[in-house]
All heavy atoms as a GROMACS GRO file, in nm:
protein
  624
    1MET      N    1   3.678  22.490  -3.581
    1MET     CA    2   3.746  22.608  -3.526
    1MET      C    3   3.890  22.612  -3.571
    1MET      O    4   3.960  22.505  -3.579
    1MET     CB    5   3.737  22.607  -3.378
    1MET     CG    6   3.602  22.625  -3.322
    1MET     SD    7   3.544  22.789  -3.348
    1MET     CE    8   3.391  22.783  -3.272
    2LYS      N    9   3.941  22.727  -3.593
    2LYS     CA   10   4.080  22.750  -3.629
    2LYS      C   11   4.151  22.814  -3.510
    2LYS      O   12   4.091  22.875  -3.422
    2LYS     CB   13   4.089  22.840  -3.749
    2LYS     CG   14   4.026  22.790  -3.875
    2LYS     CD   15   4.031  22.898  -3.985
    2LYS     CE   16   3.955  22.852  -4.109
    2LYS     NZ   17   3.955  22.958  -4.208
    3THR      N   18   4.284  22.803  -3.512
    3THR     CA   19   4.368  22.864  -3.409
    3THR      C   20   4.421  22.998  -3.466
    3THR      O   21   4.467  23.007  -3.579
    3THR     CB   22   4.482  22.773  -3.370
    3THR    OG1   23   4.430  22.652  -3.316
    3THR    CG2   24   4.576  22.841  -3.269
    4PHE      N   25   4.410  23.105  -3.382
    4PHE     CA   26   4.461  23.236  -3.421
    4PHE      C   27   4.549  23.289  -3.304
    4PHE      O   28   4.521  23.266  -3.186
    4PHE     CB   29   4.346  23.334  -3.443
    4PHE     CG   30   4.260  23.298  -3.558
    4PHE    CD1   31   4.146  23.221  -3.548
    4PHE    CD2   32   4.291  23.350  -3.685
    4PHE    CE1   33   4.069  23.189  -3.657
    4PHE    CE2   34   4.211  23.321  -3.795
    4PHE     CZ   35   4.099  23.241  -3.782
    5THR      N   36   4.650  23.368  -3.342
    5THR     CA   37   4.732  23.436  -3.255
    5THR      C   38   4.696  23.586  -3.262
    5THR      O   39   4.700  23.642  -3.373
    5THR     CB   40   4.878  23.416  -3.283
    5THR    OG1   41   4.911  23.280  -3.270
    5THR    CG2   42   4.971  23.498  -3.190
    6VAL      N   43   4.665  23.645  -3.154
    6VAL     CA   44   4.623  23.790  -3.151
    6VAL      C   45   4.706  23.861  -3.044
    6VAL      O   46   4.704  23.821  -2.927
    6VAL     CB   47   4.469  23.805  -3.116
    6VAL    CG1   48   4.432  23.950  -3.119
    6VAL    CG2   49   4.384  23.724  -3.216
    7THR      N   50   4.772  23.968  -3.082
    7THR     CA   51   4.852  24.049  -2.990
    7THR      C   52   4.787  24.183  -2.967
    7THR      O   53   4.753  24.253  -3.060
    7THR     CB   54   4.994  24.066  -3.047
    7THR    OG1   55   5.054  23.940  -3.066
    7THR    CG2   56   5.081  24.148  -2.949
    8VAL      N   57   4.766  24.208  -2.837
    8VAL     CA   58   4.690  24.329  -2.796
    8VAL      C   59   4.780  24.415  -2.706
    8VAL      O   60   4.838  24.365  -2.609
    8VAL     CB   61   4.564  24.287  -2.713
    8VAL    CG1   62   4.484  24.412  -2.670
    8VAL    CG2   63   4.478  24.194  -2.796
    9ALA      N   64   4.791  24.544  -2.740
    9ALA     CA   65   4.866  24.637  -2.658
    9ALA      C   66   4.764  24.726  -2.591
    9ALA      O   67   4.678  24.790  -2.650
    9ALA     CB   68   4.961  24.726  -2.750
   10GLY      N   69   4.777  24.731  -2.461
   10GLY     CA   70   4.689  24.813  -2.380
   10GLY      C   71   4.771  24.934  -2.324
   10GLY      O   72   4.873  24.972  -2.376
   11THR      N   73   4.720  24.989  -2.215
   11THR     CA   74   4.784  25.106  -2.158
   11THR      C   75   4.927  25.074  -2.102
   11THR      O   76   5.002  25.164  -2.082
   11THR     CB   77   4.703  25.163  -2.045
   11THR    OG1   78   4.673  25.062  -1.951
   11THR    CG2   79   4.569  25.219  -2.101
   12GLU      N   80   4.960  24.947  -2.084
   12GLU     CA   81   5.092  24.909  -2.040
   12GLU      C   82   5.197  24.955  -2.140
   12GLU      O   83   5.316  24.971  -2.100
   12GLU     CB   84   5.102  24.758  -2.010
   12GLU     CG   85   5.099  24.665  -2.130
   12GLU     CD   86   4.959  24.642  -2.186
   12GLU    OE1   87   4.859  24.674  -2.121
   12GLU    OE2   88   4.951  24.586  -2.298
   13ARG      N   89   5.159  24.974  -2.262
   13ARG     CA   90   5.257  25.014  -2.364
   13ARG      C   91   5.317  25.154  -2.332
   13ARG      O   92   5.429  25.183  -2.372
   13ARG     CB   93   5.195  25.011  -2.503
   13ARG     CG   94   5.090  25.121  -2.531
   13ARG     CD   95   5.026  25.099  -2.671
   13ARG     NE   96   4.926  25.198  -2.700
   13ARG     CZ   97   4.796  25.190  -2.665
   13ARG    NH1   98   4.752  25.085  -2.591
   13ARG    NH2   99   4.712  25.287  -2.701
   14PHE      N  100   5.240  25.237  -2.258
   14PHE     CA  101   5.291  25.366  -2.220
   14PHE      C  102   5.399  25.359  -2.114
   14PHE      O  103   5.473  25.453  -2.090
   14PHE     CB  104   5.180  25.457  -2.175
   14PHE     CG  105   5.074  25.472  -2.284
   14PHE    CD1  106   4.941  25.441  -2.256
   14PHE    CD2  107   5.106  25.522  -2.406
   14PHE    CE1  108   4.844  25.461  -2.353
   14PHE    CE2  109   5.013  25.543  -2.507
   14PHE     CZ  110   4.878  25.512  -2.479
   15ASP      N  111   5.404  25.242  -2.045
   15ASP     CA  112   5.505  25.220  -1.945
   15ASP      C  113   5.625  25.138  -1.997
   15ASP      O  114   5.710  25.098  -1.922
   15ASP     CB  115   5.445  25.148  -1.823
   15ASP     CG  116   5.339  25.223  -1.751
   15ASP    OD1  117   5.347  25.349  -1.750
   15ASP    OD2  118   5.244  25.163  -1.701
   16GLY      N  119   5.627  25.116  -2.132
   16GLY     CA  120   5.734  25.039  -2.191
   16GLY      C  121   5.720  24.891  -2.183
   16GLY      O  122   5.811  24.819  -2.220
   17GLU      N  123   5.602  24.841  -2.136
   17GLU     CA  124   5.582  24.700  -2.130
   17GLU      C  125   5.538  24.636  -2.265
   17GLU      O  126   5.486  24.708  -2.349
   17GLU     CB  127   5.471  24.669  -2.029
   17GLU     CG  128   5.510  24.702  -1.883
   17GLU     CD  129   5.403  24.665  -1.783
   17GLU    OE1  130   5.332  24.560  -1.802
   17GLU    OE2  131   5.383  24.740  -1.694
   18ALA      N  132   5.574  24.516  -2.278
   18ALA     CA  133   5.536  24.444  -2.404
   18ALA      C  134   5.385  24.418  -2.410
   18ALA      O  135   5.322  24.412  -2.311
   18ALA     CB  136   5.613  24.312  -2.411
   19PRO      N  137   5.332  24.405  -2.534
   19PRO     CA  138   5.195  24.365  -2.547
   19PRO      C  139   5.163  24.227  -2.503
   19PRO      O  140   5.260  24.148  -2.483
   19PRO     CB  141   5.166  24.394  -2.696
   19PRO     CG  142   5.295  24.370  -2.760
   19PRO     CD  143   5.399  24.417  -2.664
   20TYR      N  144   5.039  24.195  -2.489
   20TYR     CA  145   4.999  24.060  -2.452
   20TYR      C  146   4.960  23.987  -2.581
   20TYR      O  147   4.895  24.040  -2.669
   20TYR     CB  148   4.875  24.059  -2.359
   20TYR     CG  149   4.902  24.106  -2.222
   20TYR    CD1  150   4.937  24.238  -2.192
   20TYR    CD2  151   4.897  24.013  -2.118
   20TYR    CE1  152   4.958  24.276  -2.058
   20TYR    CE2  153   4.924  24.051  -1.989
   20TYR     CZ  154   4.952  24.184  -1.959
   20TYR     OH  155   4.981  24.218  -1.828
   21THR      N  156   5.004  23.861  -2.589
   21THR     CA  157   4.966  23.776  -2.705
   21THR      C  158   4.877  23.662  -2.654
   21THR      O  159   4.909  23.591  -2.559
   21THR     CB  160   5.095  23.717  -2.770
   21THR    OG1  161   5.173  23.832  -2.815
   21THR    CG2  162   5.057  23.630  -2.891
   22TRP      N  163   4.759  23.651  -2.720
   22TRP     CA  164   4.660  23.550  -2.683
   22TRP      C  165   4.648  23.457  -2.798
   22TRP      O  166   4.639  23.501  -2.915
   22TRP     CB  167   4.525  23.622  -2.654
   22TRP     CG  168   4.534  23.736  -2.556
   22TRP    CD1  169   4.548  23.868  -2.586
   22TRP    CD2  170   4.540  23.723  -2.415
   22TRP    NE1  171   4.553  23.938  -2.471
   22TRP    CE2  172   4.553  23.856  -2.366
   22TRP    CE3  173   4.534  23.617  -2.330
   22TRP    CZ2  174   4.554  23.884  -2.230
   22TRP    CZ3  175   4.538  23.644  -2.194
   22TRP    CH2  176   4.546  23.775  -2.142
   23VAL      N  177   4.635  23.331  -2.770
   23VAL     CA  178   4.611  23.231  -2.872
   23VAL      C  179   4.467  23.173  -2.846
   23VAL      O  180   4.437  23.125  -2.735
   23VAL     CB  181   4.712  23.114  -2.870
   23VAL    CG1  182   4.678  23.003  -2.966
   23VAL    CG2  183   4.853  23.171  -2.899
   24VAL      N  184   4.384  23.190  -2.948
   24VAL     CA  185   4.243  23.156  -2.929
   24VAL      C  186   4.194  23.066  -3.043
   24VAL      O  187   4.255  23.058  -3.145
   24VAL     CB  188   4.155  23.285  -2.924
   24VAL    CG1  189   4.186  23.367  -2.806
   24VAL    CG2  190   4.160  23.364  -3.057
   25GLN      N  191   4.080  22.997  -3.019
   25GLN     CA  192   4.016  22.924  -3.127
   25GLN      C  193   3.890  22.998  -3.164
   25GLN      O  194   3.814  23.043  -3.076
   25GLN     CB  195   3.976  22.783  -3.078
   25GLN     CG  196   4.095  22.688  -3.075
   25GLN     CD  197   4.051  22.550  -3.050
   25GLN    OE1  198   3.968  22.523  -2.962
   25GLN    NE2  199   4.104  22.455  -3.125
   26ALA      N  200   3.873  23.017  -3.292
   26ALA     CA  201   3.756  23.090  -3.342
   26ALA      C  202   3.733  23.053  -3.487
   26ALA      O  203   3.818  22.991  -3.552
   26ALA     CB  204   3.783  23.239  -3.333
   27PRO      N  205   3.611  23.077  -3.533
   27PRO     CA  206   3.579  23.045  -3.675
   27PRO      C  207   3.650  23.134  -3.782
   27PRO      O  208   3.670  23.095  -3.890
   27PRO     CB  209   3.427  23.062  -3.683
   27PRO     CG  210   3.387  23.150  -3.571
   27PRO     CD  211   3.491  23.131  -3.466
   28ASP      N  212   3.690  23.258  -3.735
   28ASP     CA  213   3.747  23.351  -3.831
   28ASP      C  214   3.831  23.455  -3.754
   28ASP      O  215   3.823  23.461  -3.630
   28ASP     CB  216   3.643  23.419  -3.919
   28ASP     CG  217   3.535  23.487  -3.835
   28ASP    OD1  218   3.567  23.563  -3.749
   28ASP    OD2  219   3.417  23.457  -3.861
   29MET      N  220   3.905  23.534  -3.827
   29MET     CA  221   3.997  23.630  -3.767
   29MET      C  222   3.923  23.737  -3.687
   29MET      O  223   3.961  23.775  -3.578
   29MET     CB  224   4.079  23.698  -3.871
   29MET     CG  225   4.180  23.805  -3.817
   29MET     SD  226   4.300  23.737  -3.702
   29MET     CE  227   4.421  23.667  -3.812
   30ALA      N  228   3.810  23.789  -3.739
   30ALA     CA  229   3.736  23.894  -3.670
   30ALA      C  230   3.684  23.844  -3.533
   30ALA      O  231   3.703  23.912  -3.434
   30ALA     CB  232   3.617  23.940  -3.755
   31THR      N  233   3.636  23.724  -3.529
   31THR     CA  234   3.592  23.664  -3.400
   31THR      C  235   3.704  23.641  -3.308
   31THR      O  236   3.697  23.671  -3.186
   31THR     CB  237   3.516  23.532  -3.424
   31THR    OG1  238   3.408  23.556  -3.513
   31THR    CG2  239   3.464  23.474  -3.296
   32ALA      N  240   3.818  23.601  -3.360
   32ALA     CA  241   3.942  23.575  -3.275
   32ALA      C  242   3.987  23.712  -3.215
   32ALA      O  243   4.016  23.719  -3.092
   32ALA     CB  244   4.048  23.520  -3.361
   33ILE      N  245   3.992  23.815  -3.293
   33ILE     CA  246   4.031  23.947  -3.243
   33ILE      C  247   3.933  23.994  -3.136
   33ILE      O  248   3.974  24.039  -3.027
   33ILE     CB  249   4.041  24.048  -3.359
   33ILE    CG1  250   4.167  24.014  -3.441
   33ILE    CG2  251   4.055  24.193  -3.302
   33ILE    CD1  252   4.183  24.097  -3.566
   34ASN      N  253   3.803  23.979  -3.161
   34ASN     CA  254   3.702  24.027  -3.064
   34ASN      C  255   3.716  23.951  -2.933
   34ASN      O  256   3.705  24.013  -2.825
   34ASN     CB  257   3.561  24.006  -3.117
   34ASN     CG  258   3.528  24.112  -3.226
   34ASN    OD1  259   3.590  24.220  -3.230
   34ASN    ND2  260   3.436  24.073  -3.311
   35GLU      N  261   3.740  23.822  -2.936
   35GLU     CA  262   3.754  23.742  -2.815
   35GLU      C  263   3.882  23.774  -2.739
   35GLU      O  264   3.874  23.792  -2.614
   35GLU     CB  265   3.759  23.589  -2.851
   35GLU     CG  266   3.618  23.540  -2.895
   35GLU     CD  267   3.616  23.392  -2.917
   35GLU    OE1  268   3.715  23.320  -2.886
   35GLU    OE2  269   3.513  23.348  -2.973
   36ALA      N  270   3.990  23.796  -2.811
   36ALA     CA  271   4.117  23.833  -2.742
   36ALA      C  272   4.109  23.973  -2.679
   36ALA      O  273   4.151  23.992  -2.567
   36ALA     CB  274   4.234  23.824  -2.841
   37VAL      N  275   4.051  24.066  -2.751
   37VAL     CA  276   4.035  24.200  -2.701
   37VAL      C  277   3.945  24.204  -2.576
   37VAL      O  278   3.976  24.267  -2.477
   37VAL     CB  279   3.988  24.297  -2.812
   37VAL    CG1  280   3.936  24.429  -2.754
   37VAL    CG2  281   4.096  24.317  -2.912
   38ALA      N  282   3.834  24.132  -2.586
   38ALA     CA  283   3.738  24.126  -2.469
   38ALA      C  284   3.805  24.065  -2.349
   38ALA      O  285   3.794  24.114  -2.236
   38ALA     CB  286   3.615  24.051  -2.513
   39TYR      N  287   3.880  23.953  -2.371
   39TYR     CA  288   3.946  23.884  -2.258
   39TYR      C  289   4.052  23.978  -2.203
   39TYR      O  290   4.066  23.986  -2.080
   39TYR     CB  291   4.007  23.754  -2.308
   39TYR     CG  292   4.050  23.667  -2.195
   39TYR    CD1  293   3.962  23.581  -2.133
   39TYR    CD2  294   4.183  23.669  -2.145
   39TYR    CE1  295   4.001  23.499  -2.027
   39TYR    CE2  296   4.225  23.589  -2.048
   39TYR     CZ  297   4.133  23.502  -1.983
   39TYR     OH  298   4.174  23.427  -1.881
   40HIS      N  299   4.130  24.042  -2.284
   40HIS     CA  300   4.231  24.132  -2.237
   40HIS      C  301   4.171  24.247  -2.156
   40HIS      O  302   4.219  24.277  -2.046
   40HIS     CB  303   4.309  24.191  -2.361
   40HIS     CG  304   4.426  24.276  -2.317
   40HIS    ND1  305   4.551  24.223  -2.303
   40HIS    CD2  306   4.434  24.410  -2.287
   40HIS    CE1  307   4.632  24.320  -2.262
   40HIS    NE2  308   4.565  24.434  -2.253
   41ALA      N  309   4.068  24.307  -2.206
   41ALA     CA  310   4.002  24.417  -2.134
   41ALA      C  311   3.955  24.372  -1.995
   41ALA      O  312   3.970  24.443  -1.898
   41ALA     CB  313   3.887  24.476  -2.218
   42LEU      N  314   3.892  24.256  -1.990
   42LEU     CA  315   3.840  24.208  -1.862
   42LEU      C  316   3.948  24.169  -1.765
   42LEU      O  317   3.941  24.204  -1.645
   42LEU     CB  318   3.745  24.083  -1.889
   42LEU     CG  319   3.616  24.120  -1.955
   42LEU    CD1  320   3.540  23.994  -1.993
   42LEU    CD2  321   3.529  24.207  -1.865
   43THR      N  322   4.047  24.099  -1.812
   43THR     CA  323   4.150  24.046  -1.717
   43THR      C  324   4.252  24.151  -1.682
   43THR      O  325   4.317  24.140  -1.582
   43THR     CB  326   4.218  23.921  -1.776
   43THR    OG1  327   4.288  23.958  -1.897
   43THR    CG2  328   4.125  23.809  -1.798
   44GLN      N  329   4.273  24.252  -1.766
   44GLN     CA  330   4.377  24.354  -1.738
   44GLN      C  331   4.308  24.489  -1.690
   44GLN      O  332   4.378  24.586  -1.676
   44GLN     CB  333   4.461  24.377  -1.862
   44GLN     CG  334   4.531  24.252  -1.914
   44GLN     CD  335   4.613  24.185  -1.809
   44GLN    OE1  336   4.691  24.248  -1.740
   44GLN    NE2  337   4.596  24.054  -1.796
   45ASP      N  338   4.177  24.483  -1.671
   45ASP     CA  339   4.103  24.599  -1.624
   45ASP      C  340   4.132  24.723  -1.710
   45ASP      O  341   4.172  24.824  -1.660
   45ASP     CB  342   4.133  24.623  -1.477
   45ASP     CG  343   4.037  24.720  -1.411
   45ASP    OD1  344   3.919  24.717  -1.455
   45ASP    OD2  345   4.078  24.797  -1.324
   46GLN      N  346   4.109  24.709  -1.837
   46GLN     CA  347   4.132  24.816  -1.931
   46GLN      C  348   4.011  24.844  -2.015
   46GLN      O  349   3.924  24.758  -2.035
   46GLN     CB  350   4.256  24.788  -2.022
   46GLN     CG  351   4.380  24.769  -1.940
   46GLN     CD  352   4.502  24.769  -2.027
   46GLN    OE1  353   4.499  24.806  -2.145
   46GLN    NE2  354   4.610  24.724  -1.967
   47HIS      N  355   3.999  24.969  -2.064
   47HIS     CA  356   3.888  25.001  -2.146
   47HIS      C  357   3.915  24.967  -2.294
   47HIS      O  358   4.029  24.977  -2.337
   47HIS     CB  359   3.867  25.158  -2.141
   47HIS     CG  360   3.828  25.204  -2.006
   47HIS    ND1  361   3.701  25.192  -1.952
   47HIS    CD2  362   3.901  25.258  -1.905
   47HIS    CE1  363   3.696  25.239  -1.833
   47HIS    NE2  364   3.817  25.282  -1.799
   48LEU      N  365   3.814  24.925  -2.363
   48LEU     CA  366   3.828  24.885  -2.503
   48LEU      C  367   3.895  24.993  -2.588
   48LEU      O  368   3.972  24.964  -2.674
   48LEU     CB  369   3.696  24.843  -2.561
   48LEU     CG  370   3.633  24.714  -2.507
   48LEU    CD1  371   3.494  24.688  -2.561
   48LEU    CD2  372   3.725  24.596  -2.534
   49ALA      N  373   3.860  25.119  -2.559
   49ALA     CA  374   3.914  25.229  -2.636
   49ALA      C  375   4.066  25.245  -2.625
   49ALA      O  376   4.130  25.305  -2.710
   49ALA     CB  377   3.845  25.356  -2.599
   50ASP      N  378   4.120  25.188  -2.518
   50ASP     CA  379   4.266  25.202  -2.493
   50ASP      C  380   4.349  25.086  -2.560
   50ASP      O  381   4.472  25.090  -2.552
   50ASP     CB  382   4.297  25.195  -2.340
   50ASP     CG  383   4.240  25.321  -2.269
   50ASP    OD1  384   4.235  25.425  -2.336
   50ASP    OD2  385   4.209  25.308  -2.148
   51LEU      N  386   4.284  24.994  -2.624
   51LEU     CA  387   4.353  24.875  -2.676
   51LEU      C  388   4.379  24.890  -2.821
   51LEU      O  389   4.300  24.944  -2.900
   51LEU     CB  390   4.267  24.750  -2.644
   51LEU     CG  391   4.230  24.727  -2.501
   51LEU    CD1  392   4.145  24.599  -2.490
   51LEU    CD2  393   4.354  24.719  -2.416
   52GLN      N  394   4.496  24.834  -2.859
   52GLN     CA  395   4.532  24.834  -3.006
   52GLN      C  396   4.577  24.691  -3.036
   52GLN      O  397   4.645  24.627  -2.963
   52GLN     CB  398   4.648  24.931  -3.031
   52GLN     CG  399   4.612  25.074  -3.016
   52GLN     CD  400   4.733  25.166  -3.047
   52GLN    OE1  401   4.839  25.121  -3.056
   52GLN    NE2  402   4.704  25.294  -3.059
   53ILE      N  403   4.548  24.651  -3.162
   53ILE     CA  404   4.595  24.521  -3.213
   53ILE      C  405   4.727  24.542  -3.284
   53ILE      O  406   4.741  24.639  -3.359
   53ILE     CB  407   4.489  24.467  -3.314
   53ILE    CG1  408   4.356  24.442  -3.249
   53ILE    CG2  409   4.541  24.334  -3.375
   53ILE    CD1  410   4.358  24.353  -3.132
   54ASP      N  411   4.823  24.453  -3.258
   54ASP     CA  412   4.953  24.458  -3.326
   54ASP      C  413   4.935  24.370  -3.452
   54ASP      O  414   4.935  24.246  -3.444
   54ASP     CB  415   5.061  24.405  -3.237
   54ASP     CG  416   5.200  24.404  -3.306
   54ASP    OD1  417   5.207  24.422  -3.429
   54ASP    OD2  418   5.295  24.386  -3.232
   55PRO      N  419   4.926  24.434  -3.573
   55PRO     CA  420   4.900  24.354  -3.693
   55PRO      C  421   5.013  24.261  -3.734
   55PRO      O  422   4.993  24.164  -3.803
   55PRO     CB  423   4.874  24.463  -3.800
   55PRO     CG  424   4.937  24.583  -3.750
   55PRO     CD  425   4.934  24.579  -3.600
   56LEU      N  426   5.139  24.290  -3.690
   56LEU     CA  427   5.254  24.209  -3.728
   56LEU      C  428   5.255  24.080  -3.644
   56LEU      O  429   5.319  23.979  -3.683
   56LEU     CB  430   5.383  24.285  -3.707
   56LEU     CG  431   5.395  24.411  -3.798
   56LEU    CD1  432   5.523  24.478  -3.765
   56LEU    CD2  433   5.388  24.370  -3.947
   57ARG      N  434   5.186  24.081  -3.531
   57ARG     CA  435   5.187  23.963  -3.445
   57ARG      C  436   5.037  23.913  -3.426
   57ARG      O  437   5.010  23.853  -3.322
   57ARG     CB  438   5.245  23.987  -3.312
   57ARG     CG  439   5.396  23.996  -3.316
   57ARG     CD  440   5.460  23.964  -3.186
   57ARG     NE  441   5.530  24.076  -3.126
   57ARG     CZ  442   5.565  24.090  -3.003
   57ARG    NH1  443   5.530  23.999  -2.916
   57ARG    NH2  444   5.632  24.192  -2.963
   58THR      N  445   4.956  23.931  -3.528
   58THR     CA  446   4.823  23.882  -3.528
   58THR      C  447   4.805  23.803  -3.659
   58THR      O  448   4.812  23.862  -3.765
   58THR     CB  449   4.722  23.997  -3.517
   58THR    OG1  450   4.744  24.060  -3.387
   58THR    CG2  451   4.577  23.948  -3.519
   59PHE      N  452   4.784  23.672  -3.643
   59PHE     CA  453   4.778  23.589  -3.765
   59PHE      C  454   4.703  23.459  -3.737
   59PHE      O  455   4.680  23.424  -3.620
   59PHE     CB  456   4.918  23.560  -3.814
   59PHE     CG  457   5.014  23.509  -3.708
   59PHE    CD1  458   5.019  23.380  -3.669
   59PHE    CD2  459   5.089  23.604  -3.633
   59PHE    CE1  460   5.105  23.336  -3.569
   59PHE    CE2  461   5.175  23.561  -3.534
   59PHE     CZ  462   5.184  23.426  -3.502
   60GLU      N  463   4.670  23.383  -3.843
   60GLU     CA  464   4.614  23.250  -3.823
   60GLU      C  465   4.721  23.153  -3.789
   60GLU      O  466   4.829  23.153  -3.844
   60GLU     CB  467   4.545  23.209  -3.954
   60GLU     CG  468   4.468  23.077  -3.937
   60GLU     CD  469   4.385  23.036  -4.057
   60GLU    OE1  470   4.353  23.123  -4.139
   60GLU    OE2  471   4.361  22.914  -4.068
   61GLY      N  472   4.687  23.066  -3.691
   61GLY     CA  473   4.783  22.966  -3.641
   61GLY      C  474   4.844  23.004  -3.507
   61GLY      O  475   4.832  23.120  -3.465
   62PRO      N  476   4.914  22.909  -3.442
   62PRO     CA  477   4.978  22.939  -3.319
   62PRO      C  478   5.115  23.008  -3.346
   62PRO      O  479   5.163  23.000  -3.455
   62PRO     CB  480   5.001  22.804  -3.256
   62PRO     CG  481   5.007  22.708  -3.373
   62PRO     CD  482   4.916  22.768  -3.481
   63PRO      N  483   5.170  23.069  -3.244
   63PRO     CA  484   5.307  23.126  -3.262
   63PRO      C  485   5.408  23.011  -3.295
   63PRO      O  486   5.388  22.900  -3.252
   63PRO     CB  487   5.338  23.185  -3.130
   63PRO     CG  488   5.210  23.205  -3.059
   63PRO     CD  489   5.120  23.101  -3.111
   64PRO      N  490   5.506  23.045  -3.374
   64PRO     CA  491   5.607  22.941  -3.404
   64PRO      C  492   5.686  22.904  -3.275
   64PRO      O  493   5.689  22.988  -3.179
   64PRO     CB  494   5.702  23.009  -3.505
   64PRO     CG  495   5.673  23.153  -3.494
   64PRO     CD  496   5.534  23.172  -3.442
   65PRO      N  497   5.742  22.786  -3.271
   65PRO     CA  498   5.809  22.739  -3.146
   65PRO      C  499   5.916  22.834  -3.096
   65PRO      O  500   5.939  22.848  -2.978
   65PRO     CB  501   5.868  22.602  -3.187
   65PRO     CG  502   5.786  22.561  -3.305
   65PRO     CD  503   5.742  22.679  -3.375
   66SER      N  504   5.986  22.899  -3.187
   66SER     CA  505   6.098  22.989  -3.144
   66SER      C  506   6.059  23.134  -3.168
   66SER      O  507   6.140  23.216  -3.213
   66SER     CB  508   6.222  22.952  -3.218
   66SER     OG  509   6.198  22.970  -3.362
   67CYS      N  510   5.935  23.170  -3.126
   67CYS     CA  511   5.888  23.308  -3.152
   67CYS      C  512   5.960  23.412  -3.072
   67CYS      O  513   5.963  23.529  -3.109
   67CYS     CB  514   5.740  23.312  -3.127
   67CYS     SG  515   5.688  23.278  -2.961
   68GLY      N  516   6.016  23.378  -2.955
   68GLY     CA  517   6.092  23.474  -2.875
   68GLY      C  518   6.002  23.557  -2.786
   68GLY      O  519   6.052  23.657  -2.724
   69TYR      N  520   5.877  23.525  -2.770
   69TYR     CA  521   5.790  23.597  -2.675
   69TYR      C  522   5.695  23.501  -2.610
   69TYR      O  523   5.667  23.394  -2.662
   69TYR     CB  524   5.709  23.710  -2.748
   69TYR     CG  525   5.633  23.672  -2.871
   69TYR    CD1  526   5.502  23.622  -2.858
   69TYR    CD2  527   5.689  23.678  -2.995
   69TYR    CE1  528   5.430  23.589  -2.967
   69TYR    CE2  529   5.618  23.644  -3.112
   69TYR     CZ  530   5.486  23.596  -3.094
   69TYR     OH  531   5.414  23.558  -3.204
   70TYR      N  532   5.648  23.545  -2.491
   70TYR     CA  533   5.550  23.457  -2.415
   70TYR      C  534   5.415  23.484  -2.470
   70TYR      O  535   5.377  23.591  -2.507
   70TYR     CB  536   5.556  23.497  -2.269
   70TYR     CG  537   5.463  23.420  -2.184
   70TYR    CD1  538   5.485  23.291  -2.147
   70TYR    CD2  539   5.335  23.474  -2.146
   70TYR    CE1  540   5.392  23.217  -2.074
   70TYR    CE2  541   5.248  23.406  -2.074
   70TYR     CZ  542   5.274  23.277  -2.039
   70TYR     OH  543   5.182  23.205  -1.965
   71TRP      N  544   5.331  23.377  -2.473
   71TRP     CA  545   5.190  23.395  -2.513
   71TRP      C  546   5.104  23.317  -2.421
   71TRP      O  547   5.143  23.227  -2.353
   71TRP     CB  548   5.171  23.352  -2.657
   71TRP     CG  549   5.235  23.220  -2.699
   71TRP    CD1  550   5.363  23.200  -2.735
   71TRP    CD2  551   5.168  23.094  -2.705
   71TRP    NE1  552   5.383  23.063  -2.766
   71TRP    CE2  553   5.263  22.998  -2.747
   71TRP    CE3  554   5.040  23.053  -2.680
   71TRP    CZ2  555   5.232  22.862  -2.764
   71TRP    CZ3  556   5.010  22.916  -2.696
   71TRP    CH2  557   5.106  22.825  -2.738
   72ASN      N  558   4.974  23.358  -2.421
   72ASN     CA  559   4.872  23.303  -2.331
   72ASN      C  560   4.777  23.216  -2.411
   72ASN      O  561   4.719  23.266  -2.509
   72ASN     CB  562   4.794  23.418  -2.269
   72ASN     CG  563   4.887  23.508  -2.188
   72ASN    OD1  564   4.922  23.476  -2.077
   72ASN    ND2  565   4.922  23.619  -2.248
   73ASP      N  566   4.763  23.094  -2.372
   73ASP     CA  567   4.677  22.997  -2.448
   73ASP      C  568   4.538  22.998  -2.394
   73ASP      O  569   4.512  22.950  -2.284
   73ASP     CB  570   4.742  22.856  -2.437
   73ASP     CG  571   4.679  22.760  -2.540
   73ASP    OD1  572   4.574  22.789  -2.595
   73ASP    OD2  573   4.744  22.656  -2.563
   74LEU      N  574   4.446  23.051  -2.468
   74LEU     CA  575   4.303  23.054  -2.431
   74LEU      C  576   4.220  22.946  -2.501
   74LEU      O  577   4.098  22.947  -2.490
   74LEU     CB  578   4.245  23.194  -2.459
   74LEU     CG  579   4.307  23.313  -2.385
   74LEU    CD1  580   4.237  23.440  -2.429
   74LEU    CD2  581   4.297  23.289  -2.235
   75ARG      N  582   4.284  22.858  -2.579
   75ARG     CA  583   4.202  22.762  -2.650
   75ARG      C  584   4.122  22.671  -2.564
   75ARG      O  585   4.015  22.637  -2.602
   75ARG     CB  586   4.299  22.680  -2.745
   75ARG     CG  587   4.358  22.761  -2.852
   75ARG     CD  588   4.457  22.686  -2.934
   75ARG     NE  589   4.581  22.669  -2.853
   75ARG     CZ  590   4.693  22.613  -2.895
   75ARG    NH1  591   4.695  22.562  -3.023
   75ARG    NH2  592   4.800  22.600  -2.822
   76ALA      N  593   4.167  22.642  -2.440
   76ALA     CA  594   4.087  22.556  -2.355
   76ALA      C  595   3.967  22.633  -2.293
   76ALA      O  596   3.879  22.571  -2.235
   76ALA     CB  597   4.174  22.507  -2.244
   77GLN      N  598   3.965  22.766  -2.304
   77GLN     CA  599   3.858  22.846  -2.249
   77GLN      C  600   3.729  22.836  -2.332
   77GLN      O  601   3.623  22.868  -2.282
   77GLN     CB  602   3.902  22.993  -2.246
   77GLN     CG  603   4.024  23.024  -2.162
   77GLN     CD  604   4.007  23.002  -2.017
   77GLN    OE1  605   3.898  23.026  -1.964
   77GLN    NE2  606   4.107  22.965  -1.950
   78ARG      N  607   3.740  22.796  -2.454
   78ARG     CA  608   3.622  22.792  -2.541
   78ARG      C  609   3.536  22.669  -2.504
   78ARG      O  610   3.589  22.564  -2.497
   78ARG     CB  611   3.670  22.786  -2.687
   78ARG     CG  612   3.554  22.804  -2.782
   78ARG     CD  613   3.608  22.857  -2.918
   78ARG     NE  614   3.500  22.896  -3.004
   78ARG     CZ  615   3.447  23.015  -3.005
   78ARG    NH1  616   3.488  23.107  -2.921
   78ARG    NH2  617   3.345  23.041  -3.085
   79PRO      N  618   3.406  22.686  -2.491
   79PRO     CA  619   3.316  22.571  -2.460
   79PRO      C  620   3.304  22.474  -2.576
   79PRO      O  621   3.322  22.509  -2.686
   79PRO     CB  622   3.183  22.638  -2.429
   79PRO     CG  623   3.192  22.776  -2.483
   79PRO     CD  624   3.334  22.812  -2.503
   0.00000   0.00000   0.00000
């Protein structure tokens, strides 16, 4: 499994809030995005159609140590 950083903007973006950044383990980018979006939708009570991926903050690997934003580590969630 590889580590991916996925940033998801939900309806909170309309209130000026920052997007959520999730760090997940997955075999590929598509699976990582799907897992982060699903987790975001479930935990933030949002519809999938309202979510957008931030392509500038979605990449392979963890965020750099001085990234300047908070992120949520979901790597331990994977069985």
